[in-house]
C-alpha positions as CSV (number, residue, x, y, z in Angstrom):
1,M,128.8,115.1,132.4
2,A,129.0,113.4,129.0
3,T,126.3,114.3,126.4
4,A,125.9,112.1,123.5
5,S,122.5,113.1,122.1
6,D,122.2,114.5,118.6
7,K,119.4,117.1,118.8
8,Q,118.9,117.3,115.1
9,S,118.6,113.6,114.4
10,G,117.2,112.6,117.8
11,R,119.8,109.8,118.0
12,V,122.6,109.1,120.3
13,T,126.2,109.6,119.3
14,P,128.3,106.6,120.5
15,L,130.8,107.5,123.2
16,S,134.5,106.7,123.0
17,G,137.6,106.4,125.1
18,R,137.5,107.0,128.9
19,S,133.9,108.3,128.8
20,L,132.7,105.1,127.1
21,W,134.2,102.7,129.6
22,L,133.2,104.7,132.7
23,S,129.7,104.8,131.3
24,F,129.8,101.0,130.7
25,A,131.1,100.4,134.3
26,A,128.4,102.6,135.8
27,A,125.6,100.9,133.8
28,T,126.8,97.3,134.4
29,T,127.3,97.9,138.1
30,G,123.5,97.8,138.4
31,T,123.4,94.5,136.5
32,F,126.1,93.0,138.7
33,M,124.3,94.2,141.8
34,V,120.9,92.8,140.8
35,N,122.4,89.4,139.8
36,V,124.4,89.1,143.0
37,D,121.3,89.8,144.9
38,S,119.3,87.2,143.0
39,S,121.8,84.4,143.9
40,V,123.0,85.5,147.3
41,V,119.6,85.4,149.2
42,N,119.1,81.6,148.8
43,V,122.2,80.8,150.8
44,A,120.9,82.8,153.8
45,L,117.3,81.4,153.7
46,P,118.0,78.6,156.2
47,V,119.3,81.2,158.7
48,M,116.3,83.4,158.1
49,Q,114.0,80.4,158.7
50,H,115.6,79.8,162.0
51,Q,115.3,83.5,163.1
52,F,111.7,84.0,161.9
53,S,110.5,80.4,162.8
54,L,108.6,79.9,159.6
55,S,107.8,77.0,157.4
56,I,109.6,76.8,154.1
57,N,106.4,77.4,152.0
58,I,106.0,80.8,153.8
59,L,109.7,81.6,153.8
60,Q,109.8,81.3,150.0
61,W,108.0,84.7,149.6
62,I,111.3,86.4,150.4
63,V,112.5,85.2,147.0
64,T,109.2,85.0,145.2
65,A,107.9,88.4,146.0
66,Y,111.0,90.0,144.6
67,L,110.9,88.0,141.4
68,L,107.2,88.4,141.0
69,V,107.4,92.2,141.1
70,I,110.2,92.3,138.6
71,T,108.2,90.0,136.3
72,G,105.0,92.2,136.6
73,V,106.6,95.6,136.1
74,L,109.5,94.9,133.8
75,P,107.4,95.5,130.6
76,V,106.1,98.7,132.0
77,M,109.6,100.1,132.9
78,G,110.9,99.6,129.4
79,Q,108.1,101.7,127.9
80,L,108.3,104.3,130.7
81,A,112.0,104.7,130.0
82,D,111.3,105.5,126.3
83,R,108.8,108.1,127.4
84,L,110.5,109.7,130.4
85,G,114.1,109.2,129.5
86,R,116.2,106.0,129.8
87,R,119.0,107.6,131.9
88,D,116.6,109.1,134.5
89,V,114.6,105.8,134.9
90,F,117.8,103.8,135.2
91,I,119.2,106.1,137.9
92,A,115.9,106.1,139.8
93,G,116.0,102.3,139.6
94,I,119.4,102.2,141.3
95,A,118.2,104.6,144.0
96,I,115.1,102.5,144.7
97,F,117.1,99.3,144.8
98,I,119.6,100.8,147.3
99,T,116.7,102.1,149.5
100,G,115.0,98.7,149.3
101,S,118.3,97.0,150.3
102,L,118.6,99.3,153.3
103,F,115.0,98.4,154.3
104,C,115.8,94.7,153.9
105,A,118.9,95.0,156.1
106,L,116.9,96.8,158.8
107,S,113.9,94.5,158.7
108,P,112.7,93.6,162.2
109,S,110.1,91.0,161.0
110,F,109.3,88.7,158.1
111,G,106.5,90.9,156.8
112,W,108.7,94.0,156.8
113,L,111.4,92.0,154.9
114,V,108.9,90.8,152.2
115,S,107.6,94.4,151.8
116,A,111.2,95.7,151.4
117,R,111.9,92.9,148.8
118,I,108.9,94.1,146.8
119,F,110.2,97.7,146.9
120,Q,113.6,96.4,145.9
121,G,112.1,94.5,143.0
122,V,110.7,97.6,141.5
123,G,114.2,99.1,141.4
124,G,115.5,95.8,140.0
125,A,113.0,95.9,137.2
126,M,113.9,99.6,136.3
127,I,117.6,98.5,136.1
128,M,117.0,95.3,134.1
129,A,114.7,97.0,131.6
130,N,117.3,99.6,130.6
131,V,120.9,98.3,130.9
132,M,121.0,96.4,127.6
133,A,119.5,99.4,125.7
134,I,121.9,101.8,127.4
135,V,125.0,99.8,126.5
136,A,123.7,99.3,122.9
137,L,123.3,103.1,122.6
138,I,126.7,104.2,124.0
139,F,128.7,101.7,121.8
140,S,129.1,102.0,118.1
141,P,127.4,99.4,115.9
142,Q,130.8,97.8,115.2
143,E,131.5,97.3,118.9
144,R,127.9,96.6,120.1
145,G,128.1,92.8,119.8
146,K,131.2,92.7,121.9
147,A,129.7,95.1,124.5
148,L,126.5,93.0,124.8
149,G,128.7,89.9,125.3
150,M,130.5,91.6,128.1
151,I,127.2,92.2,129.8
152,G,126.8,88.4,129.8
153,S,130.1,88.1,131.5
154,V,129.0,90.7,134.2
155,V,125.8,88.6,134.7
156,A,127.8,85.4,135.1
157,A,130.3,87.1,137.5
158,G,127.4,88.3,139.7
159,T,125.8,84.9,139.6
160,L,129.1,83.2,140.4
161,A,130.0,85.5,143.2
162,G,126.6,85.4,145.0
163,P,126.6,82.0,146.8
164,P,130.1,82.1,148.3
165,L,129.8,85.8,149.1
166,G,126.4,85.1,150.7
167,G,127.8,82.2,152.8
168,V,130.8,84.2,154.0
169,L,128.8,87.3,154.9
170,T,126.0,85.5,156.6
171,A,128.4,83.4,158.6
172,A,130.4,86.4,159.7
173,F,127.9,89.2,160.1
174,G,124.4,87.7,159.8
175,W,121.9,87.6,157.0
176,Q,121.4,91.3,157.1
177,S,124.9,91.8,155.6
178,I,123.8,90.3,152.2
179,F,121.7,93.4,151.8
180,W,124.2,95.9,153.2
181,I,126.7,94.8,150.5
182,N,124.4,96.2,147.8
183,I,124.8,99.8,149.2
184,P,128.4,100.5,148.2
185,F,127.9,99.0,144.8
186,G,124.7,100.9,144.4
187,L,126.2,104.2,145.5
188,W,129.0,103.9,142.9
189,G,126.4,102.9,140.2
190,L,124.3,105.9,141.2
191,W,127.1,108.4,141.1
192,G,128.7,106.9,138.0
193,S,125.5,106.9,136.1
194,Y,124.7,110.5,137.0
195,R,128.2,111.6,136.2
196,Y,129.0,109.7,133.0
197,L,125.8,108.4,131.3
198,P,124.6,110.7,128.5
199,R,121.1,112.0,128.4
200,F,119.3,109.8,125.8
201,P,116.6,111.4,123.7
202,K,113.0,110.6,124.6
203,D,110.8,108.9,122.1
204,E,108.5,111.8,121.2
205,I,106.3,109.6,119.0
206,L,105.8,107.2,121.9
207,R,105.2,110.1,124.3
208,Q,102.2,111.1,122.2
209,Q,100.6,107.6,122.4
210,K,98.3,106.5,125.1
211,F,100.0,104.2,127.6
212,D,98.4,100.8,128.0
213,W,97.6,101.0,131.7
214,M,94.9,98.4,131.6
215,G,97.2,95.9,129.9
216,A,99.9,96.6,132.4
217,L,97.4,96.1,135.3
218,M,96.0,92.9,133.9
219,F,99.5,91.5,133.3
220,L,100.5,92.2,136.9
221,V,97.2,90.7,138.2
222,S,97.6,87.6,136.0
223,T,101.2,86.9,137.1
224,S,100.3,87.5,140.8
225,L,97.2,85.2,140.7
226,L,99.3,82.5,139.0
227,Q,101.9,82.7,141.7
228,F,99.4,82.7,144.6
229,G,97.5,79.9,143.0
230,L,100.6,77.7,142.5
231,A,101.6,78.4,146.1
232,N,98.3,77.1,147.4
233,L,97.5,74.0,145.4
234,H,97.3,72.0,148.7
235,R,94.3,74.1,149.6
236,W,91.0,74.3,147.7
237,Y,91.3,78.0,146.9
238,G,94.6,77.4,145.1
239,Y,92.6,75.9,142.2
240,V,90.2,78.9,142.3
241,L,93.2,81.2,141.9
242,V,94.5,79.2,139.0
243,A,91.1,79.4,137.3
244,A,91.1,83.2,138.0
245,T,94.5,83.3,136.4
246,A,93.1,81.8,133.2
247,A,90.3,84.4,133.2
248,S,92.6,87.3,133.8
249,L,95.0,86.1,131.0
250,Y,92.0,85.9,128.7
251,L,91.1,89.6,129.6
252,F,94.8,90.6,129.1
253,V,94.8,89.0,125.6
254,R,91.6,90.7,124.7
255,I,92.9,94.1,125.9
256,E,96.2,93.7,124.0
257,S,94.4,92.7,120.9
258,H,92.2,95.8,120.8
259,V,94.4,98.6,122.0
260,T,96.4,100.6,119.4
261,H,99.7,100.5,121.3
262,P,99.7,97.4,123.5
263,L,102.1,96.9,126.4
264,I,103.1,93.5,125.0
265,P,102.5,93.1,121.2
266,L,101.0,89.6,120.7
267,R,102.0,89.2,117.1
268,L,105.1,87.3,118.0
269,F,103.1,84.6,119.8
270,H,101.5,83.7,116.5
271,V,104.9,82.4,115.5
272,R,104.9,78.8,116.7
273,P,108.7,78.3,117.2
274,F,108.8,81.5,119.2
275,S,106.0,80.6,121.5
276,L,107.2,77.0,122.0
277,N,110.8,77.9,122.8
278,M,109.6,80.7,125.1
279,L,107.6,78.0,127.0
280,A,110.7,75.7,127.0
281,G,112.7,78.6,128.5
282,I,110.1,78.9,131.3
283,F,110.5,75.2,132.1
284,Y,114.3,75.7,132.0
285,W,114.2,78.4,134.7
286,V,111.8,76.3,136.8
287,L,114.4,73.5,136.6
288,M,117.2,75.9,137.6
289,M,115.3,77.2,140.6
290,F,114.5,73.8,142.2
291,P,118.1,73.1,143.4
292,A,118.9,76.8,143.8
293,F,116.2,77.1,146.4
294,L,116.2,73.6,148.0
295,I,119.9,72.6,148.1
296,P,120.8,75.1,150.9
297,F,118.1,73.5,153.1
298,Y,119.3,70.0,152.2
299,L,122.9,70.9,153.2
300,R,121.7,72.4,156.5
301,D,119.0,69.8,157.5
302,E,120.6,66.6,156.1
303,L,124.4,67.3,156.1
304,H,124.4,69.9,159.0
305,L,126.8,72.2,157.1
306,P,127.5,75.7,158.4
307,V,126.2,78.5,156.3
308,G,129.6,79.5,155.1
309,L,130.3,76.1,153.6
310,I,126.7,76.0,152.1
311,G,127.6,79.1,150.0
312,V,130.9,77.6,148.8
313,S,129.1,74.3,148.0
314,L,126.9,76.0,145.4
315,F,129.9,77.3,143.5
316,P,130.3,74.3,141.2
317,Q,127.0,74.9,139.5
318,A,127.7,78.5,138.5
319,L,131.3,77.7,137.5
320,A,130.2,74.8,135.2
321,M,127.5,76.9,133.6
322,I,130.0,79.7,132.8
323,L,132.5,77.2,131.3
324,L,130.0,75.3,129.2
325,S,127.9,78.3,127.9
326,P,130.5,79.0,125.1
327,V,130.4,75.3,124.2
328,G,126.6,75.5,123.9
329,G,126.9,78.6,121.7
330,T,129.5,76.9,119.5
331,L,127.5,73.8,119.1
332,T,124.5,75.9,118.2
333,D,126.4,77.6,115.5
334,K,127.7,74.3,114.0
335,R,124.8,71.9,114.6
336,G,121.7,74.0,115.1
337,V,119.7,74.5,118.3
338,L,118.3,71.0,118.8
339,V,121.5,69.0,119.4
340,P,123.0,71.1,122.3
341,A,119.5,71.9,123.7
342,R,118.5,68.3,123.9
343,A,121.9,67.2,125.2
344,G,121.4,69.8,128.0
345,L,118.0,68.5,128.7
346,L,119.2,64.9,128.9
347,M,121.8,66.1,131.4
348,F,119.0,67.8,133.4
349,A,117.1,64.5,133.5
350,L,120.2,62.6,134.8
351,V,120.9,65.3,137.4
352,N,117.2,65.3,138.6
353,L,117.2,61.6,138.8
354,G,120.4,61.8,141.0
355,M,118.7,64.4,143.2
356,A,115.5,62.3,143.5
357,L,117.6,59.3,144.8
358,L,119.8,61.2,147.2
359,P,120.1,59.5,150.6
360,Q,119.7,61.4,153.8
361,H,123.5,61.8,154.4
362,A,125.0,61.9,150.9
363,P,128.7,62.7,150.6
364,L,129.4,66.3,149.9
365,W,131.4,65.5,146.8
366,W,128.4,63.8,145.3
367,I,126.3,67.0,145.8
368,W,129.1,68.9,144.0
369,I,129.0,66.5,141.1
370,L,125.2,66.9,140.7
371,L,125.4,70.7,141.0
372,A,128.2,70.8,138.4
373,G,126.1,68.5,136.2
374,Q,123.2,71.0,136.6
375,G,125.6,73.8,135.4
376,V,126.7,71.7,132.4
377,A,123.1,71.2,131.5
378,A,122.3,74.9,131.8
379,G,125.4,75.8,129.8
380,L,124.3,73.5,127.0
381,F,120.7,74.6,126.9
382,S,120.6,78.3,127.5
383,S,122.4,79.5,124.4
384,P,120.4,77.4,121.9
385,N,117.2,78.3,123.6
386,S,118.0,82.0,123.3
387,T,119.1,81.5,119.7
388,A,115.9,79.6,118.8
389,I,113.8,82.4,120.2
390,L,115.6,85.3,118.5
391,N,115.9,83.4,115.2
392,S,112.2,82.8,115.2
393,V,111.4,86.5,114.7
394,Q,112.3,89.1,112.1
395,K,115.2,91.4,112.8
396,R,113.0,94.4,113.5
397,D,111.5,92.4,116.4
398,T,114.7,91.3,118.1
399,G,114.5,94.0,120.7
400,L,111.0,93.1,121.6
401,A,111.9,89.4,121.8
402,S,114.8,90.2,124.0
403,S,112.6,92.1,126.5
404,L,110.1,89.3,126.5
405,M,112.9,86.8,127.3
406,A,113.8,88.9,130.4
407,T,110.2,88.6,131.5
408,Q,110.2,84.9,130.8
409,R,113.4,84.4,132.9
410,N,112.0,86.1,136.0
411,L,108.5,84.5,135.6
412,G,110.2,81.0,135.3
413,R,112.3,81.7,138.4
414,A,109.3,82.8,140.4
415,I,107.2,79.8,139.3
416,G,110.1,77.5,140.1
417,V,110.4,78.6,143.7
418,G,106.6,78.5,144.2
419,L,106.3,75.0,142.7
420,A,109.3,73.7,144.7
421,T,107.6,74.7,148.0
422,E,104.2,73.6,146.8
423,I,105.3,70.1,145.8
424,L,106.9,69.8,149.2
425,A,103.6,70.7,150.8
426,L,101.6,68.3,148.6
427,V,103.9,65.4,149.4
428,W,103.7,66.2,153.1
429,V,99.9,66.5,153.0
430,F,99.4,63.2,151.1
431,S,101.9,61.5,153.5
432,G,99.8,62.7,156.5
433,I,102.5,65.0,157.8
434,G,100.7,68.3,157.2
435,A,101.4,71.1,154.8
436,S,103.7,73.1,157.1
437,P,105.7,70.9,159.6
438,S,107.9,72.7,162.0
439,H,111.6,72.6,161.1
440,N,112.3,72.2,164.8
441,N,110.6,68.8,164.9
442,P,113.2,66.0,165.3
443,H,111.6,64.1,162.4
444,Y,111.8,67.1,160.1
445,P,115.0,66.0,158.2
446,A,113.3,62.8,157.1
447,W,110.2,64.7,156.2
448,F,112.2,67.2,154.2
449,L,114.0,64.5,152.3
450,L,110.7,62.9,151.4
451,G,109.4,66.2,149.9
452,F,112.8,66.9,148.3
453,H,112.6,63.6,146.4
454,G,109.1,64.5,145.2
455,V,110.3,67.8,143.8
456,F,113.0,66.2,141.7
457,W,110.8,63.4,140.5
458,A,108.5,66.2,139.3
459,A,111.5,67.9,137.8
460,I,112.0,65.0,135.4
461,G,108.5,65.7,134.1
462,F,109.3,69.4,133.6
463,T,112.5,68.3,131.7
464,A,110.3,66.2,129.4
465,L,108.0,69.2,128.8
466,A,111.0,71.4,128.0
467,F,112.2,68.7,125.5
468,L,108.8,68.6,123.8
469,T,108.6,72.4,123.4
470,T,112.2,72.9,122.1
471,V,111.9,73.2,118.4
472,S,114.0,74.5,115.5
473,P,113.3,78.0,114.2
474,H,112.5,77.3,110.5
475,P,113.1,80.1,108.0
476,H,109.4,80.4,107.1
477,S,108.5,80.8,110.8
478,Q,110.2,84.2,110.8
479,R,107.2,85.7,109.0
480,T,104.5,86.9,111.3
481,P,100.9,87.1,110.2
482,Q,101.2,90.9,110.0
483,D,104.3,90.5,107.8
484,A,102.4,88.1,105.5
485,K,99.9,90.8,104.8
């Protein structure tokens, strides 16, 4: 097994040659697996709905529970890795993810499946919290930028492969197969990480510090209350849960402001461009999840496509995003963050308008154009948004900002799925249909289309909010209040 730790300096000696690339392959296998899993499940949801006979606003917890757990425990796993050893936490994460995938594949009921997804999400958080840091440690400073860029390619490949792979597997072997496919990838990642990843030195200073368990608990409680509240706005207690979210967030801020070593240092949120662009990023991920979650149901209920073709039909969005992301980055370097970001948001508005006006039996090529437009919008917006966030902070806080962006991404995804199903329910309630109409009802396709239109009219509003919260990171904004002292 490769060892790269320097005992005298407490640092990691970068790897080279065959050991370097085998370590990189082992580490990024976990990233590929998690990203395939995040995009593959949506394709199989209509099949799961048919098997479990559930309404769409209950079915969404298959996706939301997984994302919610990742959001809630991701900050914890980063700190635990520094204390317990990054390699060991990463390997444990792969093992938990594999086990969770096995439980998902064997799930006999909806409740069992959601529980397995929660367990799987813990493993996903342990993987996501560590892979960037591992790659940064095993590469030399001269090669680090290239290596981190290659992680982006792995993420894109997983996202691109997920929908068509999910469609083919579900059509041929049933929805359980989308979880079985994680196991061979995971076993290679598990063996390769154990065999090739070096043992990274633990942060002895951090190990002596008291862990912020109360902050971690309140963060998990806050995100959970928010998700349950948003999922129940058509009921009176949904608003009680949202109010409870505000109270728990207040307690979280109070805790983090008074502990010596907070789970999430709040000083960055005093920087206005950082806070606003983080909020814009959440709106962006909400916009991304609306079609990702709902289009498979539209293709089944309105166009009556088989699941294999549903998966292939989602391919244009991921492909367009991959092709346009470098363009967004280049425009950001040449014109600043506002030009490409606002161009992307304008494209989002046009796509959402097209979705809001879709007829019941739209031609498939029109769906492909709209999804490709969504990918173009994402490619133009994502790079300037990330740049605006990272350029709003000082260099020493780049790692912290990056970890907060990972939390932002998963929180936005979870909120997006929850809001999509809740807007459907609200439209149905106000139309006199009821919050959870049966998908076996012969009128369901027309009812679904009514709610579908409501979601994308709302999406135009979220696009406007993202536009308003996208700001340029001015040089003076890179000084935090603490730095000013």
